[in-house]
C-alpha positions in Angstrom: -23.6 -20.5 22.0 -21.7 -20.0 18.8 -24.9 -18.4 17.2 -25.0 -15.8 19.9 -21.5 -14.5 18.8 -22.1 -13.7 15.2 -20.6 -10.3 14.0 -24.1 -9.1 13.3 -25.2 -9.8 16.9 -22.0 -8.3 18.4 -22.4 -5.0 16.5 -26.2 -4.8 17.1 -25.7 -5.2 20.8 -22.8 -2.7 20.9 -24.9 -0.1 19.0 -27.9 -0.8 21.3 -25.9 -0.3 24.4 -24.3 3.0 23.2 -27.8 4.2 22.2 -29.4 3.4 25.5 -26.5 4.9 27.4 -26.8 8.1 25.2 -30.6 8.3 25.8 -30.2 7.9 29.5 -27.4 10.4 29.7 -29.7 12.7 27.6 -32.7 12.4 30.0 -30.4 13.0 33.1 -28.9 16.1 31.6 -25.4 14.9 31.0 -24.7 16.4 27.6 -21.0 15.4 27.5 -22.0 11.7 27.4 -25.3 11.8 25.6 -24.1 13.5 22.3 -21.2 11.2 21.4 -23.0 8.0 22.4 -26.2 8.8 20.4 -24.2 9.9 17.4 -22.2 6.8 17.4 -24.6 4.3 18.9 -27.6 4.9 16.3 -25.3 4.2 13.1 -23.6 1.3 14.8 -27.0 -0.1 15.8 -28.3 0.3 12.3 -25.2 -1.2 10.7 -25.7 -4.2 13.0 -29.3 -4.6 12.1 -28.3 -4.4 8.3 -25.8 -7.2 8.9 -28.4 -9.3 10.7 -30.8 -8.9 7.7 -28.3 -10.5 5.3 -26.7 -13.1 7.7 -26.1 -16.7 6.7 -25.1 -18.8 9.7 -22.2 -21.4 9.3 -23.1 -24.9 8.3 -23.5 -27.3 11.2 -20.1 -29.0 11.9 -20.8 -32.7 12.9 -17.3 -33.7 14.0 -15.2 -31.5 16.3 -12.5 -29.6 14.6 -9.5 -31.3 16.3 -10.7 -34.9 15.3 -9.2 -35.0 11.9 -6.5 -32.3 12.0 -3.7 -34.7 10.9 -5.7 -36.1 7.9 -6.8 -32.5 7.0 -3.2 -31.3 7.0 -2.2 -34.1 4.5 -5.3 -33.7 2.3 -5.5 -31.2 -0.7 -5.6 -27.6 0.7 -8.8 -27.0 -1.3 -10.7 -29.4 1.1 -9.4 -27.3 4.1 -10.4 -24.2 2.6 -13.9 -25.5 1.7 -14.4 -26.5 5.3 -13.3 -23.2 6.7 -15.5 -21.3 4.1 -18.6 -23.0 5.1 -18.1 -23.0 8.8 -18.0 -19.3 9.1 -20.6 -16.5 9.1 -21.4 -15.1 5.6 -23.1 -12.0 4.7 -25.0 -11.1 1.5 -25.4 -14.6 0.2 -28.5 -16.9 -0.1 -26.6 -20.1 0.5 -23.1 -21.5 1.2 -21.1 -22.2 -1.9 -23.5 -20.0 -4.0 -21.0 -19.2 -6.7 -19.7 -22.8 -6.9 -23.4 -24.0 -7.3 -24.1 -21.4 -9.9 -21.0 -22.4 -11.9 -22.1 -26.0 -11.7 -25.6 -25.2 -12.9 -26.9 -26.5 -9.6 -28.6 -23.2 -8.6 -32.2 -22.1 -8.4 -32.7 -18.4 -7.8 -36.0 -18.8 -5.9 -35.3 -21.9 -3.9 -31.5 -22.7 -4.0 -29.9 -25.7 -2.5 -28.8 -25.2 1.2 -25.9 -26.6 2.9 -27.3 -28.0 6.1 -24.2 -29.8 7.7 -20.6 -30.8 7.0 -18.7 -33.6 8.4 -15.0 -34.7 8.1 -14.3 -38.5 7.8 -11.7 -41.1 7.0 -12.8 -44.0 5.1 -10.2 -46.9 4.0 -7.4 -44.9 2.4 -9.4 -41.6 1.9 -10.0 -38.4 3.9 -13.1 -36.6 2.7 -15.9 -34.2 3.6 -19.6 -35.0 3.6 -21.7 -32.1 2.8 -25.5 -32.5 3.3 -27.6 -30.4 1.2 -31.3 -29.6 1.3 -32.2 -29.9 -2.4 -34.7 -26.9 -2.8 -35.8 -26.7 -6.3 -32.7 -28.4 -7.8 -33.7 -32.1 -8.2 -31.5 -35.3 -7.5 -31.3 -35.8 -11.3 -29.5 -32.7 -11.9 -27.1 -33.5 -9.2 -26.4 -36.9 -10.6 -25.8 -35.4 -14.0 -23.0 -33.2 -12.5 -21.5 -36.0 -10.2 -18.4 -36.6 -12.3 -17.6 -33.0 -12.4 -18.3 -32.2 -8.7 -15.0 -33.8 -7.5 -12.9 -32.2 -10.1 -14.5 -28.8 -9.5 -13.5 -28.5 -5.9 -9.9 -29.9 -6.3 -7.8 -32.0 -8.7 -7.8 -35.7 -7.7 -11.0 -35.6 -5.7 -13.9 -37.9 -6.4 -17.5 -37.2 -5.6 -20.2 -39.6 -4.5 -23.8 -38.7 -4.2 -26.1 -40.4 -1.7 -29.7 -39.7 -1.4 -30.6 -39.3 2.3 -34.4 -38.7 1.9 -36.4 -37.0 -1.0 -35.4 -33.5 0.2 -31.8 -34.1 1.3 -28.6 -35.5 -0.4 -25.1 -36.1 0.9 -22.2 -35.0 -1.4 -19.0 -36.9 -0.4 -15.7 -35.5 -1.6 -13.0 -38.0 -1.2 -9.2 -37.7 -1.5 -6.9 -40.6 -1.8 -3.9 -38.6 -0.6 -4.2 -39.3 3.1 -3.3 -42.5 4.9 -6.1 -44.1 6.8 -6.2 -43.8 10.6 -9.3 -46.1 11.2 -11.7 -43.3 12.1 -15.0 -43.2 10.4 -17.6 -40.4 10.1 -21.4 -41.3 10.5 -23.2 -41.4 7.2 
């Protein structure tokens, strides 16, 4: 249901409705209604279609947002910002975290890594995020070379752990020791 309510979809539907109302009003001879709805409807429809062509849907969130609210509030704010950034609609980008992956030299212009899903978890004394990436053309070896830098890149005091899921996917775990444990564990 969340996929239906992207800004691109909403603008496209609004422009389409205005255009159809304008065309119907024109064919029935109602000039007062047809002129404004066609003149506004067509540009809005085209704007919505342009948004749809460059749309990047949010990464799939595995755990409901309310589950780890207390731990998220006590964690470094960068983790919360990262979570909010990848769980919203993006426009004009090839992948989530595009600029971060470019800065880390984990980017391939033709087949970039794609963030598939994100999960919050609490493990021992740590709150963290699990980011599952489809590797694209960037191999596991390049990710492993950057493992030490990955945690520091997103926030001071984070540690990164890489886990190979299958030959095409890896999990990047970003862990913070700043939050007390609550006994909840995410699936890995």
